[in-house]
C-alpha positions as CSV (number, residue, x, y, z in Angstrom):
1,M,103.6,120.9,87.2
2,N,106.4,123.4,86.8
3,G,107.7,124.7,90.1
4,G,108.4,128.1,88.7
5,W,104.8,128.5,87.6
6,L,103.6,127.5,91.1
7,V,105.8,130.1,92.8
8,A,104.8,132.8,90.4
9,N,101.1,132.1,90.8
10,R,101.1,131.2,94.5
11,D,99.2,134.3,95.6
12,F,96.4,133.5,93.1
13,L,96.3,129.9,94.1
14,V,96.0,130.7,97.8
15,R,93.2,133.2,97.0
16,D,91.4,130.5,94.9
17,L,91.9,127.9,97.7
18,V,90.2,130.2,100.3
19,R,87.5,131.3,98.0
20,D,86.5,127.8,96.8
21,Y,86.8,126.3,100.3
22,C,84.4,128.9,101.7
23,T,82.0,128.3,98.8
24,V,82.1,124.5,99.2
25,Y,81.6,124.7,103.0
26,S,78.7,127.1,102.7
27,L,76.9,125.0,100.0
28,L,77.4,121.8,102.0
29,A,76.1,123.5,105.2
30,D,73.0,124.4,103.2
31,Q,72.6,120.7,102.2
32,R,73.0,119.6,105.9
33,R,70.2,122.0,106.9
34,R,68.1,120.6,104.1
35,F,68.8,117.1,105.2
36,E,67.9,117.9,108.8
37,A,64.6,119.5,107.7
38,D,63.6,117.1,104.9
39,G,65.6,113.9,105.4
40,A,67.3,114.2,102.0
41,V,70.0,116.1,100.1
42,S,69.8,117.4,96.6
43,Y,71.4,115.0,94.1
44,S,71.6,117.8,91.4
45,A,73.2,120.2,93.8
46,L,75.9,117.7,94.8
47,R,76.4,116.7,91.2
48,D,77.1,120.3,90.3
49,L,79.3,120.8,93.3
50,L,81.5,117.9,92.3
51,G,81.3,118.1,88.5
52,E,83.0,115.7,86.2
53,S,86.5,115.4,84.7
54,M,85.5,117.4,81.6
55,R,83.4,119.9,83.5
56,K,84.8,120.2,87.0
57,G,82.6,121.6,89.8
58,V,83.9,124.0,92.5
59,F,84.7,121.1,94.9
60,W,86.8,119.4,92.2
61,R,88.6,122.6,91.5
62,L,89.3,123.1,95.2
63,K,90.8,119.6,95.4
64,D,93.0,120.3,92.4
65,T,94.2,123.7,93.8
66,A,95.0,122.1,97.2
67,H,97.0,119.4,95.4
68,H,98.9,122.0,93.3
69,L,99.7,124.1,96.4
70,F,100.6,121.4,98.9
71,R,101.9,118.4,96.9
72,N,103.8,120.0,94.0
73,T,105.7,122.8,95.7
74,P,109.5,122.4,96.1
75,H,109.3,122.0,99.9
76,A,106.5,119.5,99.9
77,V,107.2,116.3,101.8
78,D,106.8,113.1,99.8
79,L,104.3,111.0,101.7
80,T,104.6,107.5,100.1
81,E,101.4,105.5,100.2
82,A,101.8,102.7,102.8
83,D,100.9,99.2,101.9
84,A,99.9,98.3,105.5
85,P,96.5,99.6,106.7
86,P,96.7,102.3,109.4
87,P,95.5,101.5,112.9
88,P,91.7,102.1,113.5
89,D,92.3,105.4,115.3
90,G,95.3,106.5,113.3
91,D,98.8,107.1,114.5
92,P,99.4,109.6,117.3
93,A,101.4,112.7,116.2
94,P,102.7,114.4,119.3
95,R,105.7,116.1,117.6
96,T,105.8,119.9,117.3
97,L,108.6,122.4,116.6
98,P,110.7,123.6,119.5
99,D,108.4,126.7,120.0
100,G,105.4,124.4,120.3
101,T,104.0,125.2,116.9
102,D,103.2,122.8,114.0
103,D,105.5,122.4,111.0
104,P,103.9,124.5,108.2
105,R,104.4,121.5,105.9
106,A,102.2,119.5,108.3
107,L,99.5,122.1,108.1
108,E,99.6,122.0,104.3
109,A,99.5,118.2,104.2
110,L,96.5,118.1,106.7
111,I,94.5,120.8,104.8
112,D,95.1,118.9,101.6
113,W,94.0,115.7,103.3
114,C,90.9,117.3,104.6
115,V,89.9,118.6,101.2
116,G,90.6,115.2,99.5
117,Y,88.8,113.1,102.1
118,A,85.7,115.3,102.1
119,F,85.6,115.3,98.3
120,H,85.4,111.6,98.2
121,E,82.9,111.4,101.0
122,C,80.8,113.9,99.0
123,A,81.0,111.6,96.0
124,K,79.6,108.8,98.1
125,L,76.9,111.2,99.5
126,K,76.0,112.1,95.9
127,E,75.4,108.4,95.1
128,D,73.3,107.9,98.2
129,A,71.3,111.0,97.2
130,F,70.6,109.3,93.8
131,Q,69.7,106.1,95.5
132,G,67.3,107.8,97.8
133,Q,65.8,110.1,95.2
134,H,65.2,107.3,92.6
135,Y,65.4,103.7,94.0
136,A,64.1,104.2,97.5
137,N,61.1,106.1,96.3
138,R,60.5,103.6,93.5
139,L,60.5,100.8,95.9
140,V,57.8,102.5,98.0
141,Q,55.8,103.1,94.8
142,I,56.0,99.4,93.8
143,A,54.6,98.4,97.2
144,R,51.8,101.0,97.0
145,S,50.7,100.5,93.4
146,M,51.2,96.7,92.8
147,T,50.2,93.5,94.5
148,V,53.3,92.1,96.1
149,S,53.8,89.5,98.8
150,V,55.5,90.1,102.1
151,E,58.0,87.4,101.2
152,A,59.0,89.3,98.0
153,Y,59.0,92.8,99.4
154,N,60.2,92.6,103.0
155,P,63.9,91.7,102.3
156,L,64.2,95.0,100.4
157,R,62.1,97.4,102.5
158,G,64.8,98.4,105.0
159,L,67.5,99.3,102.4
160,G,66.1,102.8,101.8
161,G,66.5,103.5,105.5
162,Q,70.0,102.2,105.5
163,T,70.8,104.6,102.6
164,A,69.5,107.5,104.7
165,E,71.6,106.4,107.7
166,S,74.6,106.3,105.4
167,S,73.9,109.8,104.3
168,T,73.7,111.0,107.9
169,R,77.1,109.5,108.6
170,E,78.7,110.9,105.4
171,L,77.3,114.4,106.1
172,A,78.6,114.3,109.6
173,R,82.1,113.3,108.5
174,I,82.2,115.8,105.7
175,M,81.2,118.8,107.9
176,H,83.6,117.6,110.7
177,V,86.5,117.3,108.3
178,L,85.9,120.5,106.4
179,G,85.2,122.4,109.7
180,H,88.5,121.3,111.2
181,G,90.2,122.1,107.9
182,L,88.9,125.6,108.1
183,R,90.5,126.0,111.5
184,L,93.8,124.7,110.1
185,L,93.5,127.0,107.1
186,A,93.0,130.0,109.4
187,R,96.3,129.1,111.1
188,Y,98.1,128.5,107.8
189,L,97.0,131.8,106.3
190,A,98.8,133.8,109.0
191,A,101.8,133.8,106.7
192,E,99.9,135.5,103.9
193,R,100.1,139.0,105.3
194,Q,101.3,140.5,102.0
195,N,99.0,138.6,99.7
196,T,96.9,141.4,98.1
197,R,94.9,138.9,96.0
198,L,93.7,137.2,99.2
199,A,93.0,140.6,100.9
200,R,90.9,141.7,97.9
201,W,88.8,138.6,98.1
202,L,88.3,138.8,101.9
203,A,87.4,142.4,101.7
204,S,85.0,141.9,98.7
205,E,83.3,138.7,100.1
206,E,83.3,139.4,103.9
207,A,79.9,137.9,104.4
208,L,80.8,134.6,102.8
209,A,84.2,134.4,104.5
210,A,82.8,135.2,108.0
211,K,79.9,132.7,107.5
212,A,82.3,129.9,106.5
213,F,85.1,130.5,109.1
214,G,82.6,131.3,111.9
215,P,84.4,132.0,115.2
216,S,87.8,131.6,113.5
217,Y,87.2,134.5,111.2
218,D,88.2,137.3,113.6
219,L,91.2,135.1,114.7
220,L,92.1,134.8,111.0
221,L,92.0,138.6,110.5
222,D,94.0,139.2,113.6
223,A,96.6,136.7,112.5
224,L,96.8,138.3,109.1
225,Y,96.6,142.0,109.9
226,D,97.5,142.3,113.7
227,S,94.0,143.6,114.6
228,D,94.5,146.4,112.1
229,R,91.4,146.0,109.9
230,E,92.5,149.0,107.8
231,R,95.3,147.0,106.4
232,L,92.9,144.6,104.9
233,Y,91.1,147.3,102.9
234,L,94.3,149.1,101.9
235,L,95.8,145.9,100.5
236,A,92.5,145.1,98.7
237,A,92.1,148.6,97.3
238,R,95.7,148.7,96.0
239,D,95.2,145.3,94.3
240,F,92.1,146.8,92.5
241,L,94.2,149.9,91.6
242,E,97.0,147.7,90.2
243,A,94.4,146.1,87.9
244,G,93.3,149.5,86.8
245,R,89.9,149.3,88.6
246,R,89.5,152.6,90.4
247,A,85.8,152.4,91.0
248,P,85.8,149.2,93.0
249,A,88.8,150.5,95.1
250,L,86.8,153.6,95.8
251,G,83.7,151.7,96.7
252,L,85.7,149.4,99.0
253,L,87.3,152.3,100.9
254,L,83.9,154.0,101.2
255,R,82.5,150.9,102.8
256,A,85.5,150.6,105.1
257,R,85.0,154.2,106.2
258,A,81.4,153.6,106.9
259,A,82.3,150.6,109.1
260,G,84.9,152.7,111.0
261,H,87.9,150.7,109.7
262,L,89.9,153.5,108.1
263,G,92.8,155.3,109.7
264,M,94.9,158.2,108.5
265,E,96.5,156.3,105.6
266,G,93.1,155.0,104.4
267,H,91.4,158.4,104.5
268,K,94.3,159.8,102.6
269,L,94.0,157.2,99.8
270,L,90.2,157.7,99.8
271,A,90.5,161.4,99.5
272,S,93.0,161.0,96.6
273,L,90.7,158.6,94.7
274,S,87.6,160.7,95.4
275,Q,89.3,163.8,93.9
276,T,90.5,161.9,90.9
277,E,87.0,160.4,90.4
278,E,85.3,163.7,90.7
279,K,87.6,165.2,88.2
280,N,87.2,162.4,85.7
281,N,83.5,161.8,86.4
282,P,81.8,165.0,87.7
283,G,78.6,163.1,88.4
284,V,80.2,160.7,91.0
285,C,79.5,161.5,94.6
286,A,82.6,161.5,96.8
287,E,80.5,160.5,99.8
288,C,78.8,157.4,98.4
289,G,80.6,156.6,95.1
290,R,77.4,156.6,93.1
291,N,76.9,158.2,89.8
292,S,73.8,160.5,89.4
293,P,72.8,163.2,86.9
294,L,71.3,165.2,89.8
295,P,73.2,167.1,92.6
296,C,74.1,164.8,95.4
297,L,73.1,165.6,99.0
298,C,75.3,163.1,100.8
299,G,77.5,165.7,102.3
300,L,74.6,167.9,103.4
301,E,71.8,167.5,105.9
302,G,68.8,165.8,104.5
303,P,68.2,162.7,102.4
304,A,71.3,160.8,101.0
305,C,71.8,159.5,97.5
306,S,69.3,157.0,96.3
């Protein structure tokens, strides 16, 4: 892929990487909870998550985005596939930069590895889900509904359990690898402080991002915005404004104000947007951003807009 295109679209690709990573992790966490409760995962859910070459699912798109970002950029390191198999526990990697940090290229390569490894584990999990849903159940039905001898049936009866055990191991590996990849991603994103596309997604999908990153989410925001949460909303609002979308920018700032995340600069931008919105749309309330044909009571004592 053209290096110039990658550089020009890098902010979008990073945004897509984080968005799809959080989506994939959240969906697979749901499948793990289902497996723990029912002993099975959904074949159709995994099929849709992965997709096919002509109709890629979100996990496949995530893998492609990671490859574009981390394998095709000009500074990417060429990691030639080795013919010899690696040692069982992998090679130790004690090397760090002089200041004790990891080479950013190593973080990129490891994140890409985590995504690719988990993708192919998920493909195996999907096949095990199909086996469990169709063949394991059918074997039980044969035993229950037909006359069959122990000699004919017993050599097969344990295979369904083996498939379930395989699914357990695959789910554990997938969630372990993706969870570690999220922690690496939080460290990698510290360099994305000026990425307004990423800020817009984080501000608009806070619940999903916080759920996926877990304890690393606050560390991610601190690394990106130096504990200044207002900066997140300002970058996101300005990205909406650059796209000509004033209403979402206003709504975002109103939500940030309600959460106590706006400082002087944020309140100034909010006041400017509110005045413009009231002038262009007299029915819009500057307090809540809603459009109502009736007088709004948000700024007065009594019930708020509804």
